[in-house]
C-alpha positions as CSV (number, residue, x, y, z in Angstrom):
1,M,-26.3,-42.3,-38.0
2,Y,-25.2,-43.4,-34.5
3,Q,-21.8,-41.7,-34.9
4,N,-23.5,-38.4,-35.9
5,I,-25.7,-38.6,-32.8
6,V,-22.6,-39.2,-30.6
7,R,-20.9,-36.2,-32.2
8,V,-23.9,-33.9,-31.6
9,F,-24.1,-35.1,-28.0
10,A,-20.4,-34.4,-27.5
11,V,-20.7,-30.9,-28.9
12,M,-23.8,-30.2,-26.7
13,T,-22.0,-31.5,-23.6
14,L,-18.9,-29.3,-24.3
15,A,-21.1,-26.3,-24.9
16,G,-23.0,-27.0,-21.6
17,S,-19.7,-27.4,-19.8
18,L,-18.4,-24.0,-21.1
19,A,-21.7,-22.4,-20.1
20,C,-21.4,-23.8,-16.6
21,A,-17.8,-22.6,-16.4
22,L,-18.8,-19.1,-17.4
23,A,-21.7,-19.1,-15.0
24,A,-19.3,-20.2,-12.3
25,T,-17.2,-17.0,-12.7
26,P,-19.1,-14.5,-10.5
27,A,-18.8,-10.8,-10.9
28,I,-16.9,-9.0,-8.1
29,G,-17.8,-5.4,-8.9
30,M,-18.2,-2.6,-11.3
31,V,-16.0,0.0,-12.9
32,S,-17.2,3.4,-14.2
33,A,-15.8,6.5,-15.7
34,G,-16.8,9.8,-17.4
35,G,-14.9,8.8,-20.5
36,S,-13.6,5.7,-22.3
37,F,-11.2,3.2,-20.9
38,Q,-10.0,-0.3,-21.6
39,V,-11.1,-3.5,-19.8
40,D,-8.9,-6.5,-20.6
41,G,-7.7,-4.8,-23.8
42,A,-11.2,-3.9,-25.1
43,R,-12.3,-0.3,-25.2
44,V,-15.5,0.5,-23.3
45,S,-17.4,3.7,-22.3
46,G,-19.4,4.4,-19.2
47,N,-19.2,1.3,-17.1
48,A,-18.3,-2.4,-17.1
49,T,-18.6,-5.5,-14.9
50,L,-15.5,-6.7,-13.1
51,F,-14.4,-10.3,-12.6
52,E,-11.4,-11.7,-10.7
53,G,-8.2,-10.5,-12.5
54,T,-9.9,-7.9,-14.7
55,V,-7.3,-5.4,-16.0
56,I,-8.3,-1.7,-16.3
57,E,-6.4,0.9,-18.3
58,T,-7.5,4.5,-18.0
59,D,-7.0,7.3,-20.5
60,R,-7.6,11.0,-19.7
61,A,-10.3,10.3,-17.2
62,P,-9.9,8.4,-13.9
63,S,-12.1,5.3,-13.2
64,E,-14.1,4.4,-10.1
65,V,-13.8,0.8,-9.0
66,Q,-16.6,-0.6,-6.7
67,W,-16.7,-4.0,-5.2
68,L,-20.0,-5.7,-4.6
69,H,-19.4,-5.8,-0.9
70,G,-18.8,-2.1,-0.5
71,G,-15.1,-1.4,-1.3
72,R,-14.4,1.7,-3.4
73,M,-11.2,3.0,-5.1
74,I,-10.3,5.4,-7.9
75,L,-7.8,4.5,-10.6
76,G,-6.1,7.7,-11.8
77,A,-5.8,8.9,-15.4
78,D,-3.3,7.2,-17.5
79,S,-3.1,4.3,-15.0
80,R,-3.3,0.5,-15.1
81,G,-4.5,-1.8,-12.4
82,K,-5.7,-5.4,-12.0
83,V,-8.8,-5.9,-9.9
84,C,-8.9,-8.9,-7.5
85,R,-11.7,-9.8,-5.1
86,D,-9.7,-8.5,-2.2
87,R,-7.4,-5.7,-3.6
88,L,-6.4,-3.5,-6.5
89,V,-3.0,-4.3,-7.9
90,L,-1.5,-1.0,-9.2
91,E,0.7,-1.7,-12.3
92,R,1.1,1.9,-13.5
93,G,0.2,5.4,-12.5
94,Q,-1.8,6.1,-9.3
95,G,-4.8,5.0,-7.3
96,Q,-6.8,6.3,-4.4
97,I,-8.2,4.3,-1.5
98,A,-11.5,5.7,-0.4
99,G,-12.1,4.5,3.1
100,A,-12.4,0.7,2.6
101,T,-10.3,-1.0,5.3
102,R,-10.9,-4.4,3.7
103,Y,-9.5,-3.5,0.2
104,P,-5.9,-2.5,0.0
105,I,-3.9,-1.2,-3.0
106,E,-1.0,-3.5,-3.8
107,A,2.0,-1.6,-5.4
108,A,5.4,-3.1,-6.0
109,T,4.6,-6.0,-3.5
110,L,3.6,-3.6,-0.8
111,R,0.0,-3.4,0.5
112,I,-1.4,0.0,1.5
113,L,-4.7,0.1,3.4
114,A,-6.9,2.4,5.3
115,A,-6.5,2.2,9.1
116,Q,-10.0,3.7,9.7
117,P,-13.2,3.6,7.7
118,D,-12.9,7.2,6.8
119,S,-9.2,7.1,5.8
120,T,-8.2,8.0,2.2
121,A,-4.8,7.6,0.6
122,L,-3.1,8.4,-2.7
123,V,-0.7,5.7,-4.0
124,A,1.6,6.4,-6.9
125,L,4.2,4.3,-8.7
126,D,7.2,6.5,-9.4
127,G,9.4,3.8,-11.0
128,P,10.4,0.1,-10.5
129,G,9.9,-0.6,-6.8
130,Q,9.3,3.0,-6.0
131,I,6.1,4.0,-4.3
132,H,4.7,7.4,-3.1
133,V,2.0,7.2,-0.4
134,S,0.1,10.2,0.9
135,A,-2.4,9.9,3.7
136,L,-5.1,12.4,2.7
137,A,-7.4,11.8,5.6
138,G,-7.1,9.5,8.6
139,S,-4.1,7.2,9.0
140,V,-2.8,4.6,6.5
141,R,-0.8,1.4,7.1
142,V,1.7,-0.2,4.8
143,M,2.6,-3.9,4.9
144,N,5.3,-5.9,3.2
145,P,4.6,-9.2,1.4
146,D,5.1,-11.1,4.7
147,G,2.5,-9.0,6.4
148,I,5.0,-7.0,8.5
149,L,4.0,-3.4,9.2
150,V,6.6,-1.1,7.6
151,A,4.9,2.3,8.0
152,N,2.1,4.1,9.8
153,I,1.3,7.3,7.9
154,A,-0.5,10.0,9.7
155,S,-3.1,12.2,8.0
156,G,-1.5,14.9,5.8
157,H,1.9,13.1,5.6
158,T,3.7,11.5,2.7
159,L,6.3,8.8,2.6
160,E,8.5,7.6,-0.2
161,M,9.2,3.8,-0.2
162,E,11.5,1.6,-2.2
163,T,11.6,-2.1,-2.1
164,Q,15.1,-3.4,-1.6
165,V,17.0,-6.2,-3.4
166,A,17.8,-9.0,-0.9
167,G,21.1,-8.3,0.8
168,A,21.3,-4.7,-0.5
169,A,19.8,-3.0,2.5
170,A,21.9,-0.3,4.2
171,P,22.0,0.1,8.0
172,S,18.8,1.7,9.3
173,R,18.8,5.2,10.9
174,L,16.0,5.9,13.3
175,T,15.0,8.9,15.3
176,G,12.7,8.9,18.3
177,T,12.4,8.7,22.1
178,V,13.4,5.5,23.8
179,L,11.0,3.9,26.3
180,Q,11.6,0.9,28.5
181,R,9.0,-1.7,29.1
182,D,9.5,-5.0,30.9
183,G,13.2,-4.7,30.5
184,H,13.0,-4.1,26.8
185,Y,13.9,-0.9,24.9
186,L,11.4,0.5,22.5
187,L,11.6,3.4,20.0
188,T,8.9,4.7,17.7
189,D,10.5,6.1,14.6
190,E,9.4,9.7,13.8
191,T,9.3,9.2,10.1
192,T,7.5,5.9,9.7
193,G,5.5,5.8,13.0
194,I,6.7,2.2,13.5
195,T,7.7,1.0,16.9
196,L,10.9,-1.1,17.1
197,E,12.7,-3.0,19.8
198,L,16.3,-2.0,20.4
199,K,19.1,-4.4,21.3
200,G,22.6,-3.4,22.2
201,E,25.0,-2.2,24.9
202,N,24.6,0.8,27.2
203,L,21.0,1.5,26.2
204,D,20.0,2.6,29.8
205,A,21.5,6.0,29.0
206,T,18.9,6.4,26.2
207,I,15.8,5.8,28.3
208,G,13.4,8.8,28.1
209,R,15.8,10.6,25.7
210,R,15.3,11.5,22.0
211,V,18.1,9.7,20.1
212,E,19.2,9.0,16.6
213,V,20.0,5.3,16.3
214,T,22.0,3.5,13.6
215,G,21.6,-0.2,13.5
216,T,20.7,-3.3,11.5
217,I,17.5,-5.4,11.6
218,D,17.9,-8.7,13.4
219,T,15.5,-11.0,11.5
220,S,16.2,-13.9,13.8
221,A,14.9,-12.1,16.9
222,K,11.3,-12.0,17.9
223,P,10.4,-8.4,19.0
224,L,8.4,-7.5,22.0
225,A,4.6,-7.4,21.4
226,G,3.7,-4.1,19.8
227,A,7.0,-3.8,18.0
228,S,7.4,-4.6,14.3
229,Q,11.1,-5.5,14.2
230,T,14.2,-5.8,16.4
231,I,17.1,-3.4,15.7
232,Q,20.7,-4.3,16.7
233,V,22.1,-0.9,17.7
234,L,25.5,-0.1,16.2
235,E,25.6,3.5,17.6
236,Y,23.4,6.2,18.9
237,K,23.4,9.9,19.4
238,I,21.5,11.9,22.0
239,L,19.4,14.7,20.4
240,A,17.5,17.7,21.6
241,P,13.8,17.2,22.4
242,N,11.5,17.3,19.4
243,L,9.6,20.4,20.5
244,G,6.7,21.5,18.5
245,H,6.6,18.5,16.1
246,T,4.2,15.7,15.6
247,A,5.1,12.0,16.4
248,T,5.7,11.5,12.7
249,G,7.9,14.4,11.9
250,M,8.8,14.9,8.3
251,T,12.6,14.9,8.7
252,R,13.7,14.5,5.2
253,H,17.2,13.1,6.0
254,T,15.8,10.2,8.0
255,K,15.8,6.9,6.1
256,I,14.9,3.6,7.6
257,V,15.0,0.1,6.1
258,I,12.4,-2.2,7.5
259,A,11.9,-5.7,6.3
260,G,13.4,-5.0,2.9
261,V,11.7,-1.6,2.4
262,A,13.5,1.7,2.5
263,V,11.3,4.4,3.8
264,A,11.9,8.2,3.8
265,A,9.8,11.2,4.5
266,A,8.7,13.3,1.5
267,T,7.4,16.8,1.0
268,G,4.3,17.5,-1.0
269,G,1.2,15.4,-1.0
270,G,-2.3,16.7,-0.4
271,L,-3.5,16.0,-3.9
272,A,-6.6,13.8,-4.6
273,I,-7.8,12.2,-7.7
274,G,-11.3,13.6,-8.6
275,L,-13.9,12.0,-10.8
276,T,-15.9,14.1,-13.3
277,R,-18.5,13.1,-15.7
278,E,-16.5,14.5,-18.6
279,D,-13.4,13.0,-20.3
280,K,-10.9,14.8,-18.1
281,T,-9.2,14.5,-14.7
282,S,-10.1,16.8,-11.9
283,I,-7.4,17.4,-9.2
284,S,-8.5,18.8,-5.9
285,R,-6.5,19.8,-2.9
């Protein structure tokens, strides 16, 4: 009799512990769609509650993800993403940031986030380590896993990015106008919008000139405040002024490798994922 009571007490204690554990897992948001989708492998329709690490897989309709504290994103059709309390980890397809500066999309180890409250961006995975980022409105920032800024994307522009295998990075090629500040040489690259510090010989001749610089990143050097990286210049070429172009000119040939990420300008962009209340994807320009 005593042993039976002990067993019942043990079962009740275990059940109570499980209930407490479940209760201690707070919801972090809500996902909704006009059609069916999967949440952690289970098919649902309409909407579902999100918890830390919830995996969403969409079908023909995109899904809207909303965090309890105001963040909002859209996971595109035929896409997969894991929702965390501070970001959406894109595992397949595409996602759209909808103006929440606190909540980035993480794709292939890069973090893409809105630079202003009204910024929106489309992020697409094109293959292993390959990311397409379009700034639809406002500017967008891209950070590497170490928190280093690798791109500032202006509204209406698109960049292709590819994470590099350690030791496989090619020399960087940058284009921009060189400025001197406190004895340091700075260049803001026209493709990425990133400011870098230049190190090398005979750089006085580049001051105030638009140049194309080939060099390697010096990871041991601490760049001047406001610069993301230090570039050891191997060679440079004086170019004609960049008349009639924006600071982030879409020069397709330009390719820069910053902190293990190859970045190149891309054509296209301007598409946005649209939500409908029917089981289909609406694309708007």
